[in-house]
PyMOL Python script that loads the backbone (N, CA, C, O; Angstrom):
from pymol import cmd

cmd.read_pdbstr("""\
ATOM      1  N   MET A   1       6.247  13.597  12.125  1.00  0.00           N
ATOM      2  CA  MET A   1       6.213  13.673  10.680  1.00  0.00           C
ATOM      3  C   MET A   1       5.351  14.881  10.315  1.00  0.00           C
ATOM      4  O   MET A   1       4.251  15.046  10.842  1.00  0.00           O
ATOM      5  N   ALA A   2       5.842  15.700   9.436  1.00  0.00           N
ATOM      6  CA  ALA A   2       5.109  16.888   9.013  1.00  0.00           C
ATOM      7  C   ALA A   2       3.863  16.483   8.228  1.00  0.00           C
ATOM      8  O   ALA A   2       3.836  15.450   7.560  1.00  0.00           O
ATOM      9  N   GLN A   3       2.844  17.316   8.326  1.00  0.00           N
ATOM     10  CA  GLN A   3       1.571  17.018   7.663  1.00  0.00           C
ATOM     11  C   GLN A   3       1.747  16.857   6.155  1.00  0.00           C
ATOM     12  O   GLN A   3       1.184  15.945   5.549  1.00  0.00           O
ATOM     13  N   ASN A   4       2.536  17.754   5.556  1.00  0.00           N
ATOM     14  CA  ASN A   4       2.755  17.695   4.113  1.00  0.00           C
ATOM     15  C   ASN A   4       3.488  16.412   3.722  1.00  0.00           C
ATOM     16  O   ASN A   4       3.179  15.791   2.705  1.00  0.00           O
ATOM     17  N   GLU A   5       4.452  16.032   4.536  1.00  0.00           N
ATOM     18  CA  GLU A   5       5.218  14.815   4.267  1.00  0.00           C
ATOM     19  C   GLU A   5       4.332  13.578   4.415  1.00  0.00           C
ATOM     20  O   GLU A   5       4.455  12.629   3.641  1.00  0.00           O
ATOM     21  N   GLN A   6       3.444  13.587   5.406  1.00  0.00           N
ATOM     22  CA  GLN A   6       2.536  12.466   5.602  1.00  0.00           C
ATOM     23  C   GLN A   6       1.580  12.336   4.422  1.00  0.00           C
ATOM     24  O   GLN A   6       1.300  11.226   3.969  1.00  0.00           O
ATOM     25  N   GLN A   7       1.081  13.457   3.926  1.00  0.00           N
ATOM     26  CA  GLN A   7       0.187  13.414   2.766  1.00  0.00           C
ATOM     27  C   GLN A   7       0.902  12.864   1.539  1.00  0.00           C
ATOM     28  O   GLN A   7       0.318  12.133   0.740  1.00  0.00           O
ATOM     29  N   GLU A   8       2.176  13.225   1.403  1.00  0.00           N
ATOM     30  CA  GLU A   8       2.962  12.720   0.274  1.00  0.00           C
ATOM     31  C   GLU A   8       3.111  11.203   0.358  1.00  0.00           C
ATOM     32  O   GLU A   8       2.960  10.504  -0.644  1.00  0.00           O
ATOM     33  N   HIS A   9       3.407  10.699   1.552  1.00  0.00           N
ATOM     34  CA  HIS A   9       3.538   9.254   1.736  1.00  0.00           C
ATOM     35  C   HIS A   9       2.200   8.553   1.500  1.00  0.00           C
ATOM     36  O   HIS A   9       2.163   7.459   0.936  1.00  0.00           O
ATOM     37  N   GLU A  10       1.105   9.177   1.927  1.00  0.00           N
ATOM     38  CA  GLU A  10      -0.214   8.592   1.690  1.00  0.00           C
ATOM     39  C   GLU A  10      -0.516   8.498   0.203  1.00  0.00           C
ATOM     40  O   GLU A  10      -1.064   7.495  -0.255  1.00  0.00           O
ATOM     41  N   GLU A  11      -0.162   9.536  -0.560  1.00  0.00           N
ATOM     42  CA  GLU A  11      -0.426   9.527  -2.005  1.00  0.00           C
ATOM     43  C   GLU A  11       0.391   8.457  -2.716  1.00  0.00           C
ATOM     44  O   GLU A  11      -0.112   7.778  -3.611  1.00  0.00           O
ATOM     45  N   VAL A  12       1.652   8.307  -2.317  1.00  0.00           N
ATOM     46  CA  VAL A  12       2.497   7.272  -2.927  1.00  0.00           C
ATOM     47  C   VAL A  12       1.943   5.892  -2.608  1.00  0.00           C
ATOM     48  O   VAL A  12       1.849   5.040  -3.492  1.00  0.00           O
ATOM     49  N   GLY A  13       1.576   5.666  -1.349  1.00  0.00           N
ATOM     50  CA  GLY A  13       1.009   4.383  -0.950  1.00  0.00           C
ATOM     51  C   GLY A  13      -0.317   4.114  -1.625  1.00  0.00           C
ATOM     52  O   GLY A  13      -0.617   2.982  -2.003  1.00  0.00           O
ATOM     53  N   LYS A  14      -1.112   5.164  -1.772  1.00  0.00           N
ATOM     54  CA  LYS A  14      -2.423   5.026  -2.417  1.00  0.00           C
ATOM     55  C   LYS A  14      -2.260   4.587  -3.869  1.00  0.00           C
ATOM     56  O   LYS A  14      -2.976   3.704  -4.342  1.00  0.00           O
ATOM     57  N   THR A  15      -1.319   5.202  -4.568  1.00  0.00           N
ATOM     58  CA  THR A  15      -1.084   4.864  -5.974  1.00  0.00           C
ATOM     59  C   THR A  15      -0.520   3.455  -6.111  1.00  0.00           C
ATOM     60  O   THR A  15      -0.964   2.686  -6.962  1.00  0.00           O
ATOM     61  N   ALA A  16       0.452   3.120  -5.279  1.00  0.00           N
ATOM     62  CA  ALA A  16       1.037   1.779  -5.340  1.00  0.00           C
ATOM     63  C   ALA A  16       0.000   0.718  -4.997  1.00  0.00           C
ATOM     64  O   ALA A  16      -0.073  -0.325  -5.648  1.00  0.00           O
ATOM     65  N   GLY A  17      -0.797   0.990  -3.974  1.00  0.00           N
ATOM     66  CA  GLY A  17      -1.834   0.048  -3.582  1.00  0.00           C
ATOM     67  C   GLY A  17      -2.894  -0.116  -4.653  1.00  0.00           C
ATOM     68  O   GLY A  17      -3.414  -1.211  -4.870  1.00  0.00           O
ATOM     69  N   MET A  18      -3.208   0.988  -5.324  1.00  0.00           N
ATOM     70  CA  MET A  18      -4.217   0.932  -6.380  1.00  0.00           C
ATOM     71  C   MET A  18      -3.752   0.024  -7.515  1.00  0.00           C
ATOM     72  O   MET A  18      -4.514  -0.819  -7.988  1.00  0.00           O
ATOM     73  N   PHE A  19      -2.509   0.192  -7.951  1.00  0.00           N
ATOM     74  CA  PHE A  19      -2.002  -0.641  -9.042  1.00  0.00           C
ATOM     75  C   PHE A  19      -1.874  -2.099  -8.630  1.00  0.00           C
ATOM     76  O   PHE A  19      -2.213  -2.994  -9.404  1.00  0.00           O
ATOM     77  N   ALA A  20      -1.387  -2.346  -7.414  1.00  0.00           N
ATOM     78  CA  ALA A  20      -1.262  -3.730  -6.949  1.00  0.00           C
ATOM     79  C   ALA A  20      -2.640  -4.371  -6.811  1.00  0.00           C
ATOM     80  O   ALA A  20      -2.837  -5.520  -7.205  1.00  0.00           O
ATOM     81  N   GLY A  21      -3.588  -3.626  -6.253  1.00  0.00           N
ATOM     82  CA  GLY A  21      -4.944  -4.146  -6.105  1.00  0.00           C
ATOM     83  C   GLY A  21      -5.614  -4.387  -7.440  1.00  0.00           C
ATOM     84  O   GLY A  21      -6.354  -5.355  -7.613  1.00  0.00           O
ATOM     85  N   MET A  22      -5.349  -3.497  -8.383  1.00  0.00           N
ATOM     86  CA  MET A  22      -5.933  -3.638  -9.717  1.00  0.00           C
ATOM     87  C   MET A  22      -5.441  -4.920 -10.385  1.00  0.00           C
ATOM     88  O   MET A  22      -6.224  -5.667 -10.971  1.00  0.00           O
ATOM     89  N   MET A  23      -4.155  -5.159 -10.290  1.00  0.00           N
ATOM     90  CA  MET A  23      -3.591  -6.360 -10.915  1.00  0.00           C
ATOM     91  C   MET A  23      -4.108  -7.629 -10.227  1.00  0.00           C
ATOM     92  O   MET A  23      -4.497  -8.588 -10.893  1.00  0.00           O
ATOM     93  N   ALA A  24      -4.109  -7.624  -8.902  1.00  0.00           N
ATOM     94  CA  ALA A  24      -4.591  -8.798  -8.168  1.00  0.00           C
ATOM     95  C   ALA A  24      -6.088  -9.011  -8.411  1.00  0.00           C
ATOM     96  O   ALA A  24      -6.535 -10.141  -8.606  1.00  0.00           O
ATOM     97  N   GLY A  25      -6.849  -7.930  -8.399  1.00  0.00           N
ATOM     98  CA  GLY A  25      -8.287  -8.042  -8.611  1.00  0.00           C
ATOM     99  C   GLY A  25      -8.631  -8.560 -10.000  1.00  0.00           C
ATOM    100  O   GLY A  25      -9.550  -9.364 -10.155  1.00  0.00           O
ATOM    101  N   ALA A  26      -7.908  -8.108 -10.995  1.00  0.00           N
ATOM    102  CA  ALA A  26      -8.153  -8.593 -12.359  1.00  0.00           C
ATOM    103  C   ALA A  26      -7.842 -10.079 -12.460  1.00  0.00           C
ATOM    104  O   ALA A  26      -8.546 -10.831 -13.134  1.00  0.00           O
ATOM    105  N   ARG A  27      -6.798 -10.480 -11.792  1.00  0.00           N
ATOM    106  CA  ARG A  27      -6.437 -11.898 -11.829  1.00  0.00           C
ATOM    107  C   ARG A  27      -7.494 -12.750 -11.130  1.00  0.00           C
ATOM    108  O   ARG A  27      -7.862 -13.818 -11.618  1.00  0.00           O
ATOM    109  N   ILE A  28      -7.973 -12.276  -9.995  1.00  0.00           N
ATOM    110  CA  ILE A  28      -9.017 -13.003  -9.269  1.00  0.00           C
ATOM    111  C   ILE A  28     -10.324 -12.969 -10.060  1.00  0.00           C
ATOM    112  O   ILE A  28     -11.060 -13.955 -10.099  1.00  0.00           O
ATOM    113  N   GLY A  29     -10.606 -11.820 -10.692  1.00  0.00           N
ATOM    114  CA  GLY A  29     -11.838 -11.681 -11.463  1.00  0.00           C
ATOM    115  C   GLY A  29     -11.928 -12.596 -12.666  1.00  0.00           C
ATOM    116  O   GLY A  29     -13.013 -12.823 -13.201  1.00  0.00           O
ATOM    117  N   ARG A  30     -10.792 -13.120 -13.092  1.00  0.00           N
ATOM    118  CA  ARG A  30     -10.810 -14.064 -14.223  1.00  0.00           C
ATOM    119  C   ARG A  30     -11.562 -15.337 -13.881  1.00  0.00           C
ATOM    120  O   ARG A  30     -11.968 -16.081 -14.774  1.00  0.00           O
ATOM    121  N   ALA A  31     -11.750 -15.592 -12.595  1.00  0.00           N
ATOM    122  CA  ALA A  31     -12.466 -16.794 -12.175  1.00  0.00           C
ATOM    123  C   ALA A  31     -13.958 -16.687 -12.485  1.00  0.00           C
ATOM    124  O   ALA A  31     -14.643 -17.707 -12.565  1.00  0.00           O
ATOM    125  N   LEU A  32     -14.471 -15.472 -12.659  1.00  0.00           N
ATOM    126  CA  LEU A  32     -15.878 -15.303 -13.020  1.00  0.00           C
ATOM    127  C   LEU A  32     -16.090 -15.789 -14.451  1.00  0.00           C
ATOM    128  O   LEU A  32     -15.215 -15.621 -15.300  1.00  0.00           O
ATOM    129  N   PRO A  33     -17.234 -16.384 -14.719  1.00  0.00           N
ATOM    130  CA  PRO A  33     -17.449 -16.978 -16.044  1.00  0.00           C
ATOM    131  C   PRO A  33     -17.740 -15.961 -17.158  1.00  0.00           C
ATOM    132  O   PRO A  33     -17.970 -16.364 -18.298  1.00  0.00           O
ATOM    133  N   LEU A  34     -17.737 -14.685 -16.864  1.00  0.00           N
ATOM    134  CA  LEU A  34     -18.031 -13.680 -17.886  1.00  0.00           C
ATOM    135  C   LEU A  34     -16.736 -13.121 -18.475  1.00  0.00           C
ATOM    136  O   LEU A  34     -15.966 -12.490 -17.752  1.00  0.00           O
ATOM    137  N   PRO A  35     -16.476 -13.333 -19.757  1.00  0.00           N
ATOM    138  CA  PRO A  35     -15.247 -12.818 -20.360  1.00  0.00           C
ATOM    139  C   PRO A  35     -15.214 -11.294 -20.299  1.00  0.00           C
ATOM    140  O   PRO A  35     -16.231 -10.639 -20.529  1.00  0.00           O
ATOM    141  N   LEU A  36     -14.091 -10.751 -20.002  1.00  0.00           N
ATOM    142  CA  LEU A  36     -13.806  -9.319 -19.889  1.00  0.00           C
ATOM    143  C   LEU A  36     -14.508  -8.639 -18.724  1.00  0.00           C
ATOM    144  O   LEU A  36     -13.942  -7.724 -18.126  1.00  0.00           O
ATOM    145  N   VAL A  37     -15.708  -9.053 -18.386  1.00  0.00           N
ATOM    146  CA  VAL A  37     -16.434  -8.412 -17.290  1.00  0.00           C
ATOM    147  C   VAL A  37     -15.820  -8.799 -15.949  1.00  0.00           C
ATOM    148  O   VAL A  37     -15.669  -7.956 -15.066  1.00  0.00           O
ATOM    149  N   GLY A  38     -15.471 -10.064 -15.799  1.00  0.00           N
ATOM    150  CA  GLY A  38     -14.875 -10.541 -14.547  1.00  0.00           C
ATOM    151  C   GLY A  38     -13.577  -9.833 -14.215  1.00  0.00           C
ATOM    152  O   GLY A  38     -13.441  -9.282 -13.122  1.00  0.00           O
ATOM    153  N   PRO A  39     -12.610  -9.834 -15.141  1.00  0.00           N
ATOM    154  CA  PRO A  39     -11.364  -9.128 -14.850  1.00  0.00           C
ATOM    155  C   PRO A  39     -11.561  -7.626 -14.633  1.00  0.00           C
ATOM    156  O   PRO A  39     -10.889  -7.026 -13.793  1.00  0.00           O
ATOM    157  N   PHE A  40     -12.473  -7.023 -15.382  1.00  0.00           N
ATOM    158  CA  PHE A  40     -12.719  -5.588 -15.214  1.00  0.00           C
ATOM    159  C   PHE A  40     -13.312  -5.302 -13.834  1.00  0.00           C
ATOM    160  O   PHE A  40     -12.863  -4.394 -13.135  1.00  0.00           O
ATOM    161  N   ALA A  41     -14.315  -6.078 -13.450  1.00  0.00           N
ATOM    162  CA  ALA A  41     -14.934  -5.885 -12.133  1.00  0.00           C
ATOM    163  C   ALA A  41     -13.923  -6.150 -11.025  1.00  0.00           C
ATOM    164  O   ALA A  41     -13.886  -5.425 -10.030  1.00  0.00           O
ATOM    165  N   GLY A  42     -13.114  -7.172 -11.188  1.00  0.00           N
ATOM    166  CA  GLY A  42     -12.082  -7.469 -10.197  1.00  0.00           C
ATOM    167  C   GLY A  42     -11.053  -6.364 -10.103  1.00  0.00           C
ATOM    168  O   GLY A  42     -10.603  -6.022  -9.010  1.00  0.00           O
ATOM    169  N   ALA A  43     -10.677  -5.803 -11.242  1.00  0.00           N
ATOM    170  CA  ALA A  43      -9.693  -4.722 -11.252  1.00  0.00           C
ATOM    171  C   ALA A  43     -10.234  -3.480 -10.563  1.00  0.00           C
ATOM    172  O   ALA A  43      -9.508  -2.813  -9.825  1.00  0.00           O
ATOM    173  N   VAL A  44     -11.498  -3.165 -10.796  1.00  0.00           N
ATOM    174  CA  VAL A  44     -12.097  -1.988 -10.159  1.00  0.00           C
ATOM    175  C   VAL A  44     -12.168  -2.188  -8.645  1.00  0.00           C
ATOM    176  O   VAL A  44     -11.775  -1.312  -7.875  1.00  0.00           O
ATOM    177  N   ALA A  45     -12.668  -3.342  -8.232  1.00  0.00           N
ATOM    178  CA  ALA A  45     -12.765  -3.623  -6.796  1.00  0.00           C
ATOM    179  C   ALA A  45     -11.373  -3.654  -6.157  1.00  0.00           C
ATOM    180  O   ALA A  45     -11.179  -3.125  -5.063  1.00  0.00           O
ATOM    181  N   GLY A  46     -10.419  -4.266  -6.832  1.00  0.00           N
ATOM    182  CA  GLY A  46      -9.051  -4.327  -6.310  1.00  0.00           C
ATOM    183  C   GLY A  46      -8.409  -2.957  -6.206  1.00  0.00           C
ATOM    184  O   GLY A  46      -7.673  -2.685  -5.257  1.00  0.00           O
ATOM    185  N   ALA A  47      -8.681  -2.094  -7.172  1.00  0.00           N
ATOM    186  CA  ALA A  47      -8.112  -0.747  -7.146  1.00  0.00           C
ATOM    187  C   ALA A  47      -8.654   0.049  -5.971  1.00  0.00           C
ATOM    188  O   ALA A  47      -7.907   0.767  -5.306  1.00  0.00           O
ATOM    189  N   VAL A  48      -9.946  -0.072  -5.714  1.00  0.00           N
ATOM    190  CA  VAL A  48     -10.549   0.660  -4.591  1.00  0.00           C
ATOM    191  C   VAL A  48      -9.984   0.154  -3.267  1.00  0.00           C
ATOM    192  O   VAL A  48      -9.547   0.941  -2.428  1.00  0.00           O
ATOM    193  N   LEU A  49      -9.996  -1.153  -3.089  1.00  0.00           N
ATOM    194  CA  LEU A  49      -9.489  -1.721  -1.837  1.00  0.00           C
ATOM    195  C   LEU A  49      -7.985  -1.502  -1.684  1.00  0.00           C
ATOM    196  O   LEU A  49      -7.502  -1.186  -0.597  1.00  0.00           O
ATOM    197  N   GLY A  50      -7.260  -1.672  -2.771  1.00  0.00           N
ATOM    198  CA  GLY A  50      -5.804  -1.509  -2.725  1.00  0.00           C
ATOM    199  C   GLY A  50      -5.372  -0.091  -2.436  1.00  0.00           C
ATOM    200  O   GLY A  50      -4.387   0.120  -1.730  1.00  0.00           O
ATOM    201  N   SER A  51      -6.092   0.893  -2.971  1.00  0.00           N
ATOM    202  CA  SER A  51      -5.699   2.280  -2.719  1.00  0.00           C
ATOM    203  C   SER A  51      -5.902   2.646  -1.258  1.00  0.00           C
ATOM    204  O   SER A  51      -5.079   3.356  -0.680  1.00  0.00           O
ATOM    205  N   GLU A  52      -6.980   2.175  -0.655  1.00  0.00           N
ATOM    206  CA  GLU A  52      -7.212   2.453   0.769  1.00  0.00           C
ATOM    207  C   GLU A  52      -6.181   1.740   1.634  1.00  0.00           C
ATOM    208  O   GLU A  52      -5.639   2.322   2.574  1.00  0.00           O
ATOM    209  N   ALA A  53      -5.913   0.483   1.315  1.00  0.00           N
ATOM    210  CA  ALA A  53      -4.921  -0.268   2.084  1.00  0.00           C
ATOM    211  C   ALA A  53      -3.541   0.345   1.923  1.00  0.00           C
ATOM    212  O   ALA A  53      -2.802   0.473   2.899  1.00  0.00           O
ATOM    213  N   GLY A  54      -3.189   0.722   0.711  1.00  0.00           N
ATOM    214  CA  GLY A  54      -1.882   1.328   0.469  1.00  0.00           C
ATOM    215  C   GLY A  54      -1.716   2.645   1.188  1.00  0.00           C
ATOM    216  O   GLY A  54      -0.633   2.949   1.688  1.00  0.00           O
ATOM    217  N   LYS A  55      -2.777   3.434   1.247  1.00  0.00           N
ATOM    218  CA  LYS A  55      -2.714   4.725   1.928  1.00  0.00           C
ATOM    219  C   LYS A  55      -2.436   4.532   3.414  1.00  0.00           C
ATOM    220  O   LYS A  55      -1.645   5.265   4.008  1.00  0.00           O
ATOM    221  N   ARG A  56      -3.084   3.554   3.999  1.00  0.00           N
ATOM    222  CA  ARG A  56      -2.911   3.315   5.434  1.00  0.00           C
ATOM    223  C   ARG A  56      -1.579   2.623   5.732  1.00  0.00           C
ATOM    224  O   ARG A  56      -0.905   2.963   6.705  1.00  0.00           O
ATOM    225  N   LEU A  57      -1.208   1.671   4.911  1.00  0.00           N
ATOM    226  CA  LEU A  57       0.014   0.916   5.166  1.00  0.00           C
ATOM    227  C   LEU A  57       1.280   1.717   4.897  1.00  0.00           C
ATOM    228  O   LEU A  57       2.303   1.495   5.545  1.00  0.00           O
ATOM    229  N   SER A  58       1.224   2.649   3.944  1.00  0.00           N
ATOM    230  CA  SER A  58       2.434   3.403   3.619  1.00  0.00           C
ATOM    231  C   SER A  58       2.881   4.256   4.795  1.00  0.00           C
ATOM    232  O   SER A  58       4.077   4.338   5.074  1.00  0.00           O
ATOM    233  N   VAL A  59       1.951   4.889   5.485  1.00  0.00           N
ATOM    234  CA  VAL A  59       2.305   5.718   6.637  1.00  0.00           C
ATOM    235  C   VAL A  59       2.889   4.839   7.739  1.00  0.00           C
ATOM    236  O   VAL A  59       3.885   5.205   8.362  1.00  0.00           O
ATOM    237  N   ALA A  60       2.274   3.681   7.983  1.00  0.00           N
ATOM    238  CA  ALA A  60       2.783   2.768   9.006  1.00  0.00           C
ATOM    239  C   ALA A  60       4.168   2.246   8.628  1.00  0.00           C
ATOM    240  O   ALA A  60       5.036   2.113   9.491  1.00  0.00           O
ATOM    241  N   ALA A  61       4.379   1.952   7.354  1.00  0.00           N
ATOM    242  CA  ALA A  61       5.676   1.441   6.914  1.00  0.00           C
ATOM    243  C   ALA A  61       6.768   2.497   7.066  1.00  0.00           C
ATOM    244  O   ALA A  61       7.885   2.178   7.471  1.00  0.00           O
ATOM    245  N   VAL A  62       6.454   3.741   6.748  1.00  0.00           N
ATOM    246  CA  VAL A  62       7.441   4.812   6.887  1.00  0.00           C
ATOM    247  C   VAL A  62       7.776   5.042   8.356  1.00  0.00           C
ATOM    248  O   VAL A  62       8.943   5.212   8.709  1.00  0.00           O
ATOM    249  N   LYS A  63       6.763   5.046   9.206  1.00  0.00           N
ATOM    250  CA  LYS A  63       7.014   5.230  10.643  1.00  0.00           C
ATOM    251  C   LYS A  63       7.850   4.079  11.196  1.00  0.00           C
ATOM    252  O   LYS A  63       8.767   4.300  11.987  1.00  0.00           O
ATOM    253  N   GLY A  64       7.535   2.858  10.783  1.00  0.00           N
ATOM    254  CA  GLY A  64       8.310   1.706  11.237  1.00  0.00           C
ATOM    255  C   GLY A  64       9.747   1.737  10.748  1.00  0.00           C
ATOM    256  O   GLY A  64      10.668   1.397  11.492  1.00  0.00           O
ATOM    257  N   ALA A  65       9.943   2.142   9.504  1.00  0.00           N
ATOM    258  CA  ALA A  65      11.296   2.224   8.952  1.00  0.00           C
ATOM    259  C   ALA A  65      12.107   3.299   9.672  1.00  0.00           C
ATOM    260  O   ALA A  65      13.294   3.113   9.939  1.00  0.00           O
ATOM    261  N   ARG A  66      11.463   4.421   9.983  1.00  0.00           N
ATOM    262  CA  ARG A  66      12.160   5.478  10.714  1.00  0.00           C
ATOM    263  C   ARG A  66      12.536   5.029  12.118  1.00  0.00           C
ATOM    264  O   ARG A  66      13.645   5.302  12.579  1.00  0.00           O
ATOM    265  N   ALA A  67      11.628   4.345  12.800  1.00  0.00           N
ATOM    266  CA  ALA A  67      11.913   3.851  14.149  1.00  0.00           C
ATOM    267  C   ALA A  67      13.064   2.854  14.112  1.00  0.00           C
ATOM    268  O   ALA A  67      13.931   2.867  14.986  1.00  0.00           O
ATOM    269  N   PHE A  68      13.071   1.990  13.101  1.00  0.00           N
ATOM    270  CA  PHE A  68      14.153   1.020  12.961  1.00  0.00           C
ATOM    271  C   PHE A  68      15.481   1.726  12.711  1.00  0.00           C
ATOM    272  O   PHE A  68      16.496   1.384  13.318  1.00  0.00           O
ATOM    273  N   ALA A  69      15.470   2.711  11.816  1.00  0.00           N
ATOM    274  CA  ALA A  69      16.704   3.448  11.516  1.00  0.00           C
ATOM    275  C   ALA A  69      17.205   4.196  12.747  1.00  0.00           C
ATOM    276  O   ALA A  69      18.411   4.261  12.985  1.00  0.00           O
ATOM    277  N   GLU A  70      16.298   4.755  13.520  1.00  0.00           N
ATOM    278  CA  GLU A  70      16.686   5.458  14.745  1.00  0.00           C
ATOM    279  C   GLU A  70      17.288   4.498  15.764  1.00  0.00           C
ATOM    280  O   GLU A  70      18.229   4.851  16.474  1.00  0.00           O
ATOM    281  N   SER A  71      16.747   3.290  15.836  1.00  0.00           N
ATOM    282  CA  SER A  71      17.281   2.317  16.789  1.00  0.00           C
ATOM    283  C   SER A  71      18.694   1.887  16.403  1.00  0.00           C
ATOM    284  O   SER A  71      19.491   1.525  17.269  1.00  0.00           O
ATOM    285  N   LEU A  72      19.004   1.924  15.116  1.00  0.00           N
ATOM    286  CA  LEU A  72      20.360   1.573  14.681  1.00  0.00           C
ATOM    287  C   LEU A  72      21.355   2.675  15.001  1.00  0.00           C
ATOM    288  O   LEU A  72      22.544   2.412  15.177  1.00  0.00           O
ATOM    289  N   LYS A  73      20.871   3.910  15.076  1.00  0.00           N
ATOM    290  CA  LYS A  73      21.748   5.033  15.373  1.00  0.00           C
ATOM    291  C   LYS A  73      22.185   5.046  16.834  1.00  0.00           C
ATOM    292  O   LYS A  73      23.296   5.471  17.148  1.00  0.00           O
ATOM    293  N   ASP A  74      21.316   4.583  17.724  1.00  0.00           N
ATOM    294  CA  ASP A  74      21.647   4.584  19.148  1.00  0.00           C
ATOM    295  C   ASP A  74      22.807   3.642  19.413  1.00  0.00           C
ATOM    296  O   ASP A  74      22.871   2.533  18.882  1.00  0.00           O
ATOM    297  N   LYS A  75      23.724   4.116  20.252  1.00  0.00           N
ATOM    298  CA  LYS A  75      24.861   3.273  20.613  1.00  0.00           C
ATOM    299  C   LYS A  75      24.430   2.279  21.667  1.00  0.00           C
ATOM    300  O   LYS A  75      23.682   2.639  22.576  1.00  0.00           O
ATOM    301  N   PRO A  76      24.875   1.044  21.573  1.00  0.00           N
ATOM    302  CA  PRO A  76      24.505   0.070  22.593  1.00  0.00           C
ATOM    303  C   PRO A  76      25.160   0.414  23.929  1.00  0.00           C
ATOM    304  O   PRO A  76      26.264   0.955  23.980  1.00  0.00           O
ATOM    305  N   GLU A  77      24.451   0.086  25.003  1.00  0.00           N
ATOM    306  CA  GLU A  77      24.986   0.371  26.320  1.00  0.00           C
ATOM    307  C   GLU A  77      26.091  -0.632  26.637  1.00  0.00           C
ATOM    308  O   GLU A  77      25.988  -1.819  26.327  1.00  0.00           O
ATOM    309  N   GLU A  78      27.139  -0.125  27.256  1.00  0.00           N
ATOM    310  CA  GLU A  78      28.246  -1.007  27.636  1.00  0.00           C
ATOM    311  C   GLU A  78      27.983  -1.543  29.023  1.00  0.00           C
ATOM    312  O   GLU A  78      27.476  -0.822  29.883  1.00  0.00           O
ATOM    313  N   SER A  79      28.322  -2.804  29.253  1.00  0.00           N
ATOM    314  CA  SER A  79      28.088  -3.404  30.577  1.00  0.00           C
ATOM    315  C   SER A  79      29.288  -3.219  31.472  1.00  0.00           C
ATOM    316  O   SER A  79      29.273  -3.658  32.622  1.00  0.00           O
TER     317      SER A  79
END
""", "prot")
cmd.dss("prot")
cmd.show_as("cartoon", "prot")
cmd.util.cbc("prot")
cmd.orient("prot")
């Protein structure tokens, strides 16, 4: 995978992870007894954790998808 292409996949994963983490964190943060502060703190923490997880997982997901697609291209051996 080219360096530029890998960086692009990392940025997409980082953004997707940030939004997913933000939403999940805000939902979890609602459990705190402080109105508005709990969801905000949860959203911030979720965004930080989600962006890092998304950055790492996106590259792994792309590599796995490519390996799977390549395995489908190979012709099965005849017995």
